[in-house]
Each structure stands twice: as structure tokens, then as C-alpha cells.
C-alpha positions in Angstrom: 103.4 62.3 111.2 102.2 65.1 108.9 99.1 66.6 108.6 96.8 65.1 105.7 97.2 67.8 103.5 100.9 68.0 103.8 100.9 64.1 102.8 98.5 64.8 100.0 101.0 67.3 99.1 104.1 64.9 98.9 102.2 62.1 97.3 101.4 64.5 94.2 104.9 65.9 94.2 106.3 62.3 93.9 103.9 61.6 91.0 105.0 64.7 89.0 108.7 63.5 89.4 107.9 59.9 88.1 106.1 61.3 84.8 103.1 59.4 85.2 99.8 60.8 84.0 96.7 59.1 85.3 94.5 61.3 83.0 96.5 59.8 79.9 96.1 56.3 81.2 92.4 56.2 81.7 92.1 57.6 77.9 94.2 55.1 76.8 92.1 52.3 78.5 89.0 54.1 77.2 90.6 54.1 73.6 91.3 50.1 74.2 87.8 49.7 75.5 86.2 51.3 72.5 88.3 49.6 69.8 87.4 46.4 71.4 83.7 47.1 71.5 83.8 48.1 67.7 85.8 44.8 67.1 82.9 42.8 68.5 80.4 45.1 66.5 82.0 44.3 63.4 82.4 40.8 64.0 78.5 40.9 64.8 78.0 42.5 61.6 79.8 40.2 59.5 78.1 36.9 61.4 74.8 38.7 60.3 75.9 39.2 56.7 76.9 35.7 56.4 73.5 34.5 58.0 71.4 37.0 55.4 73.4 35.4 52.7 72.7 32.1 54.0 69.0 32.8 54.4 68.6 34.6 51.1 70.4 31.4 49.2 67.9 29.0 51.4 65.0 31.4 50.6 66.0 31.4 46.9 66.2 27.4 47.0 62.9 27.4 48.8 61.3 29.9 46.3 62.9 27.8 43.0 61.5 24.3 44.5 58.2 25.9 45.0 58.0 27.0 41.5 59.4 23.9 40.2 56.8 22.4 42.6 53.8 24.0 41.3 54.8 23.8 37.6 55.5 20.1 38.3 51.8 19.9 39.8 50.4 21.8 37.1 51.9 19.9 34.2 50.9 16.8 35.8 47.3 17.6 36.4 47.2 18.9 32.9 48.7 15.9 31.4 46.4 13.9 33.2 43.6 14.9 30.8 42.7 12.9 27.6 42.6 15.6 24.7 40.3 15.0 21.7 39.8 16.9 18.6 36.0 17.1 17.5 36.7 19.5 14.7 35.4 17.1 12.1 32.3 15.9 14.1 30.7 19.1 15.0 30.1 20.3 11.0 30.6 23.6 9.8 27.4 25.2 10.0 27.5 25.5 13.7 25.5 28.2 15.8 27.4 31.6 16.2 28.9 31.8 19.9 27.4 34.1 22.4 30.4 34.2 24.3 33.7 32.8 25.5 36.1 32.4 28.5 36.8 36.1 29.2 33.2 37.5 28.4 29.5 36.7 27.7 27.5 33.4 28.4 29.3 30.3 28.3 28.0 26.6 27.5 30.0 23.6 28.5 28.6 20.2 28.0 29.3 17.4 30.6 28.9 13.9 29.9 29.2 10.9 32.4 30.3 7.8 30.3 29.0 4.4 31.4 32.2 2.5 29.6 32.9 -0.4 31.6 36.1 -0.7 30.2 39.6 0.4 31.8 41.0 0.7 35.5 38.1 1.2 38.1 35.5 0.6 35.5 35.5 -3.3 35.1 33.2 -4.0 38.1 30.5 -2.8 36.3 30.3 -5.0 33.2 27.9 -7.5 34.1 24.2 -7.4 33.0 22.7 -7.0 29.7 24.1 -3.7 28.1 25.5 -2.6 24.7 29.6 -2.6 24.3 30.9 0.9 23.9 30.1 4.1 25.6 27.0 5.7 26.1 26.2 9.1 27.6 24.5 7.9 30.8 24.5 11.5 32.2 24.1 14.8 30.0 24.4 18.1 31.5 24.8 21.6 29.7 26.3 23.7 32.3 25.2 27.5 31.3 27.1 30.1 32.9 25.3 33.6 32.4 27.0 36.4 30.6 27.0 38.3 33.7 28.7 35.5 35.6 26.2 35.9 38.2 24.6 32.6 37.8 24.7 29.1 36.5 22.0 26.8 35.0 22.7 23.0 34.9 20.2 21.4 31.9 19.8 17.7 32.3 19.0 16.0 29.2 17.3 12.5 29.4 19.4 9.7 28.0 16.2 8.2 26.5 15.1 11.2 24.8 14.0 10.8 20.9 15.5 13.3 18.7 16.7 13.9 15.3 20.2 12.9 15.1 22.8 13.0 12.0 22.9 9.7 10.2 26.2 7.8 11.3 27.3 10.8 13.1 28.2 12.3 10.0 29.3 16.0 10.8 28.6 17.4 7.2 24.8 15.6 6.9 22.5 18.8 6.8 19.8 18.9 9.3 16.9 18.0 6.8 18.6 14.6 6.4 18.9 13.6 10.0 16.8 10.7 11.5 15.2 10.3 15.1 17.5 8.4 17.4 18.0 7.8 21.1 20.3 10.3 22.7 22.4 8.3 24.4 23.1 6.2 21.0 25.1 9.5 19.5 27.9 9.0 22.1 28.1 5.2 21.6 28.4 5.8 17.7 30.2 9.1 17.6 31.7 10.0 20.9 31.2 13.8 22.6 31.4 15.3 19.0 28.5 13.6 17.8 26.5 14.8 21.1 27.6 18.1 20.3 26.5 18.0 16.8 22.9 16.8 17.8 22.7 19.4 20.8 23.5 22.2 18.4 21.3 21.2 15.8 18.2 21.0 17.9 18.8 23.7 19.9 20.9 26.5 18.1 23.1 26.7 20.9 26.8 26.7 20.8 29.0 24.5 22.8 32.1 26.1 23.9 33.7 23.3 25.8 33.0 19.6 26.7 34.2 17.4 29.3 33.5 13.6 29.8 34.1 11.5 33.1 33.9 7.9 33.6 32.9 5.8 36.8 36.3 5.6 38.0 36.9 9.1 37.8 33.5 10.0 39.3 34.1 7.8 42.4 37.6 9.3 43.1 36.3 13.1 43.0 33.5 12.0 45.9 36.6 10.4 48.0 38.4 13.5 47.3 35.9 15.4 48.9 35.8 13.3 51.9 32.5 12.1 51.0 29.1 13.4 49.9 25.9 13.8 52.1 22.4 12.3 50.5 18.9 12.0 51.8 16.7 9.3 50.5 12.9 9.0 51.6 12.6 5.5 50.9 14.9 2.6 51.1 16.9 1.5 47.9 18.1 -2.2 47.3 18.9 -1.7 43.4 21.3 -5.0 42.4 21.7 -3.9 38.7 23.2 -0.9 40.4 24.7 -2.8 43.0 23.5 -0.5 45.6 21.4 -0.8 48.8 20.7 2.1 51.3 18.4 2.7 54.2 16.3 5.6 54.3 17.2 8.9 55.7 20.4 10.8 55.6 23.8 9.2 54.8 27.3 10.4 53.8 28.4 8.3 50.7 31.9 7.7 49.7 32.8 7.1 45.9 31.5 3.6 45.5 28.2 4.1 47.2 27.7 7.6 45.5 28.1 6.0 42.1 25.5 3.7 43.0 23.0 6.1 44.3 23.4 8.3 41.1 22.9 5.0 38.9 19.9 3.4 40.8 16.9 3.5 38.3 14.8 0.5 38.2 14.2 -0.1 41.8 12.7 3.4 42.8 9.4 5.0 41.8 8.4 4.6 38.1 12.2 3.3 37.2 12.3 6.1 34.6 15.2 8.1 33.8 13.8 11.4 35.0 13.5 10.1 38.6 17.2 9.4 38.6 18.0 12.6 37.0 16.4 14.2 39.8 18.2 12.0 42.4 21.7 13.1 40.2 20.4 16.9 40.8 20.2 16.4 44.5 23.5 14.9 44.6 25.1 17.8 42.5 23.5 20.1 44.6 25.0 18.4 47.6 28.4 18.4 46.1 28.2 22.1 45.7 27.2 22.4 49.2 30.2 20.0 50.4 32.7 21.9 48.1 31.8 25.1 49.8 31.5 23.8 53.4 34.7 22.2 53.5 36.4 25.1 52.0 37.9 23.2 49.2 39.8 26.0 47.6 41.2 27.2 51.1 42.6 23.7 51.7 45.7 23.1 48.9 45.6 19.2 50.3 42.2 18.6 49.7 42.5 21.1 46.2 45.2 18.8 45.1 43.6 15.6 45.7 40.4 16.7 44.3 42.2 18.3 41.1 44.0 15.0 40.7 40.8 12.8 40.8 39.0 15.1 38.5 41.8 14.9 36.0 42.8 11.6 36.3 39.6 10.4 34.3 38.8 13.2 32.2 38.4 13.8 28.5 38.0 17.2 27.1 38.2 19.3 23.8 41.7 20.6 22.9 41.5 24.1 24.3 39.9 23.2 27.4 42.4 22.5 30.2 43.5 23.7 33.7 44.4 27.1 32.6 40.7 27.7 30.8 39.0 25.9 34.1 41.2 28.3 36.3 39.9 31.5 34.4 36.1 30.0 34.3 36.6 29.4 38.3 38.0 32.9 38.9 35.1 34.4 36.9 32.5 32.5 38.9 34.2 32.7 42.1 31.7 35.1 43.6 28.5 32.7 42.5 27.1 31.3 45.6 25.3 27.9 45.6 22.1 30.0 45.6 22.7 31.1 42.2 23.3 27.5 41.1 20.1 25.9 39.6 19.0 22.7 38.1 16.4 21.9 35.3 15.7 19.0 33.1 14.5 19.1 29.7 10.8 19.0 29.6 9.5 15.7 28.0 6.4 13.8 27.1 5.9 9.8 26.0 7.4 9.0 22.9 4.1 7.8 20.6 6.4 5.0 19.1 7.8 3.5 22.1 6.2 4.6 25.6 9.8 3.6 27.2 11.1 6.3 25.6 10.6 10.0 25.6 10.5 13.1 23.1 11.0 16.6 24.1 7.9 18.4 25.1 6.8 21.8 23.7 8.2 23.6 27.0 11.7 22.2 25.8 11.7 25.0 23.2 10.8 27.4 25.9 13.9 26.5 28.0 16.4 26.2 25.1 15.4 29.9 23.9 16.3 31.1 27.6 19.8 29.3 27.5 20.2 30.7 24.1 19.5 34.1 24.8 20.9 34.1 28.3 17.7 34.9 29.6 16.5 34.0 33.0 14.2 31.2 33.5 11.6 33.4 35.4 11.7 36.2 32.7 9.0 36.0 30.0 10.2 35.1 26.6 10.1 38.3 24.1 7.5 38.6 21.6 8.9 37.7 17.7 9.6 40.6 15.5 9.4 40.7 11.8 12.4 39.1 9.7 13.4 42.1 8.2 12.4 45.8 7.6 14.4 46.5 4.4 12.0 47.3 1.6 11.4 43.9 -0.8 12.5 43.8 -4.2 11.3 40.8 -5.5 7.4 40.1 -5.9 5.7 37.0 -4.9 4.8 36.1 -8.6 8.4 35.8 -9.3 9.1 33.2 -7.0 8.9 29.5 -6.6 8.4 27.9 -3.3 8.5 24.6 -1.7 7.2 24.3 1.8 8.7 21.2 3.9 6.7 20.0 6.8 9.2 19.0 9.6 6.9 19.8 12.6 5.2 16.4 13.0 1.5 18.2 12.4 0.2 16.5 9.6 -1.3 19.2 7.0 0.9 22.2 8.1 3.0 22.7 5.1 -0.5 22.3 2.8 -2.1 25.0 5.2 1.3 27.3 4.5 0.9 26.7 0.9 -2.7 27.8 0.8 -1.6 31.1 2.6 1.2 31.8 0.1 -0.8 31.2 -3.1 -3.4 33.7 -2.6 -0.6 36.3 -2.1 0.6 35.4 -5.7 3.3 33.2 -5.1 4.2 31.1 -8.3 2.2 27.7 -7.6 4.0 26.6 -4.4 4.0 22.9 -3.5 4.6 21.0 -0.3 6.3 17.8 0.9 6.9 15.9 4.1 10.4 16.3 5.8 12.2 13.4 7.2 12.7 14.6 11.0 11.6 17.1 13.4 13.3 20.7 13.2 12.8 23.8 15.3 10.8 27.2 13.8 11.0 28.2 10.4 13.9 28.2 8.1 14.3 29.8 4.5 16.8 28.5 2.2 18.0 29.7 -1.1 20.5 29.2 -4.0 22.6 31.4 -6.1 21.6 35.0 -6.6 18.1 34.3 -5.3 18.6 36.0 -1.6 16.3 38.6 -2.6 13.5 36.1 -3.3 14.1 34.4 0.1 13.7 37.5 1.9 10.3 38.0 0.3 9.3 34.6 1.4 10.9 35.0 4.8 8.4 38.2 5.2 5.7 35.5 5.6 7.3 33.6 8.2 7.9 36.2 11.0 11.2 35.4 13.1 12.1 32.8 10.2 15.9 32.0 9.6 17.4 32.8 6.3 20.2 30.9 5.0 22.1 29.7 1.7 21.2 26.1 1.0 23.8 23.4 1.3 22.3 21.7 -1.7 21.5 23.5 -5.1 17.7 24.3 -5.3 18.1 26.2 -8.6 15.5 29.1 -8.5 13.2 27.5 -6.0 13.2 29.0 -2.4 12.6 26.2 0.2 10.6 26.8 3.4 11.3 24.0 6.3 8.4 24.4 9.1 9.3 22.9 12.4 8.0 22.5 15.8 6.9 26.4 16.8 6.8 27.9 13.3 4.9 30.6 13.0 1.6 31.1 11.1 1.7 32.5 7.3 1.0 36.5 7.6 0.7 38.9 4.5 4.1 40.0 2.7 4.4 43.6 2.2 4.3 43.7 -1.5 1.7 40.6 -2.1 -0.4 40.6 -5.0 -4.3 40.5 -4.9 -6.9 41.1 -2.1 -8.2 37.7 -1.1 -8.2 36.9 2.7 -5.2 34.6 3.7 -7.3 31.6 5.0 -7.7 31.3 8.9 -5.1 28.6 10.3 -6.7 25.8 11.8 -3.4 23.8 12.6 -0.5 25.1 14.7 3.2 23.9 15.7 3.4 26.7 18.0 4.0 24.6 21.6 1.4 25.5 24.0 2.5 27.8 27.1 4.4 25.5 29.4 4.4 28.0 32.5 6.9 28.4 35.1 10.0 25.8 34.5 10.5 24.0 37.4 14.1 24.4 38.9 15.9 23.1 41.7 18.2 25.3 43.5 21.6 24.1 44.7 21.2 25.4 48.4 17.8 23.5 48.6 17.6 21.1 51.4 19.0 17.5 50.5 15.6 15.9 51.5 13.6 18.3 49.7 
């Protein structure tokens, strides 16, 4: 046996003789293994590319389906809304808009119709009611110009107010007759209600929405019910509603009975019902916030579907504008939503009806000027400071008493006569208006400016009928007393007025905040 070293040497020589190199074999094996690994990586990359392509295709399909679904949902919801053109009903002499969807204050008229025809409304057709629709609920929703607060003004349906005869949109305000408020909707629909509201308040209504019984019930059900609180038990057969005292969560059918209940509670007046409606709407605002309606697409779609299925709106008011409004008020909390009722008093000719009290002027002035109800009204300023060019003795004046205060026009005539106006006369008007209005025809605008100087804060406008050379002054509720014009004639003192149509200070208008306790 050879020593170990020699054995190794012999083996080494044997390998050399055969020409086989272990190092070369190792490199070859390494290359094959590397090629195999690269092939596997390439195959993996190919599979990943295929999966990515499939994922992109699938994602594209899903995205397309979502877009189609959203468009279809929008189209369906928007298509649910019944459009109504009221341009012929609202007249040509409308107030000047103070704002629009994008900027400034916004006024939306919300009407609850008591129509008893159509799907979901037939169950309310019994009883002594006049055929057709009436505006059972009337609310002006005023969104402040800074979009930081909302004021909901309820108008009693039994209010007796001047209204256009036969809802003629072209009838001058001076020819209007006093009617019950909800008759306007029955005669001429929302257009007549808008015309009447604008003519009595000088507030421009940007949009309107009408909902019937069925739509109201569906919206409440879509919210999952609305909590209410009643201090006394309710049993009202006319409203088909009964409820024990205390807190309850009402479904749509029950909620409709609750807001319609009138004769079995308190004095049975519409004012009492309005207070319950305001408390209910406060609860709706709280419920919509607590249920995170906007964060739940399923609830939101159900609510929007219910809301749009029974809505009637003007042609420019749909889901798009509603979305814009919602976006502009998204930071308003329930503590910044308040409810108020137009102040009323008994109507002398029928104590079962009401008329707007002097405090209503203060309320409408605040809405018209976008003033917070807690801020005092500004002091009236003279109509114009431009020098007058026509003297009183060149002007014929007729004073119309539309204030409801007997003798007011004659008092104004006496105050104008001592200043040199040419034989002023007076007549009684047919209805009641607000403030003082000065009208002229043709080239007599300068005459009208001189007359307006005697009535601070008066509105000057061109008459719709031909007055000739005469200037007409219409004195309504809240009209100012006559003052001396700068270019008056004579030195005789103006008689001290003994009559006034200016409302007494009403004090703070009572409001209800939407965050108030339900039982308050």
C-alpha cells in the first residue's frame, strides 16, 4: 500500500490523463442552474404581467360599472322630480334677488300639499274638505348670505292676506283682494303662492319644492323613524292618529298623523299645529345628523329616492342645485337652524282666521335684508339726497290709503297741502300693502322724487297704468309720517300727525332652535 501522499498523486495523474476538469464541470452546472433560475423568474414575471393586465381590465370594468351606476342613480333620482314652469304666474315686477346658489342669501319656498289624490294619498280623502290641493304647510327657508345659518319661517295657512285675483300674475298689487293663504295654492299652485308672498314681503323666492302626503311618509321611513315628544295624549280622528303622552319614535304613517293633528290639542288652531311641526322638523334635523345620513350611502339613497319620488320643483331646481346648496351649508350645525312663525292676530271679519300682526313686518324685513333676528333694525334714511328739480306747486298728488287705518290718507294730504303741493287728493285702496310707494307715468320721474322726499324710505317706481301728470302715493302698513321737503313752499307748520300705521315695537321674535330638547 502506498503512502497516502503517493496515492493522492497517482489519482491526480489519472485525472489529468482522462482530460476531465472538475472546475469546468462546476462552472457548467452553475450556468445551468442560473439559466434555470432566470427562466423561472421570467415565467413569474410573465404571470404577474398577465395578472396585472387582468386586474387592470377588471378594475376598469368595475370603475365603468360604478360610473354607469352613479349616472343611472342620478338620472333616476333627478327623473323622479316633477318639474313645473311658474314663470307666467309670478309676474314681471318681482323683487330683486339678493343672492343665488353660489353666493348671497337664498330663499326657498317649501310647501306641504294636502292633495288626497294619487298613490299613497287616497287614505286621506274622507271628511269635509274642498277638492283640489291646498298648501297645508308653508315654510320659507332662508339661508344666510354667509351660509352660516338657516331660518325656517312658517306661514299660517289661515292667514288672510292680499292676493292676486284669480291668481293673475299680471294683476297690479293695488288690485289684489284679501284671501285665505292656502286658497292661493288651490287656485294657482306654487306660482300663485310665490306671487302672493313676494307681493306682500318684497322678498325674492329663488326656488320652490312641493311634497305630498306619500312623499313625507316615505322620507320619514327612510330615516328609520323620527323621535317626538308630546306632553299630553293625542286622539284625533280627523288626522287618523292617536298617541300616548311621552316620547315616541314614529314611522312615516304615524308622523303624518302627528304633524296634521290640530283640533284635538290645545285651542285647535293652526298656530299650535305649526309649533308641533317645527318641533318635528327639529327632530328630523337631529335624526339626520345622528344617523350619519351623509356617511351611509344606503340610507342616503333610500332617503333621496323617497324625497324625489313625490317632489314638484321649479325647472331650475334639481339634484345638481340641491347638491350645491348642501355643499355650501355643510358646516351648519343644528344649533344654527332656527324656526319662527309669522306673528299673527285675530282677523276682525272672521275670528277663525288670522291676519299678520305688526311684528310680521320686522320679521320680513330681517329676512329681506339678511339680518339676524336678534339684531335691531336700522333707522330709515331719506329716499334720496340728490337736489330736487321740481317744486311742489307743479305737482298733482293722489294719496291712496292701503294701510287699514281710517283717515291716514287725509292726514297725509293736509301735510302735503301746507307745503304747496297742487291740490292733493285722497282715496281708499282695495287692499292692504306695506310701506309707502310713489308711482309716476311718462316723464314725471322728477315730480315723483319731490313727492318721495316727503315720505322717508318710500319706494319710487313707474306705474303700470297711465297716471298722466299725477303722482300716486300708496300708504300701507308701516308707512312713514309726512316730513318737510327741502324745496317746500310757505312757512305754515306741518300738522302734528294723530294717526300712524307704523307697527308698535314687537320686541324679540320668538324662535326655536333645531337643537332644542324635543319636549321643550
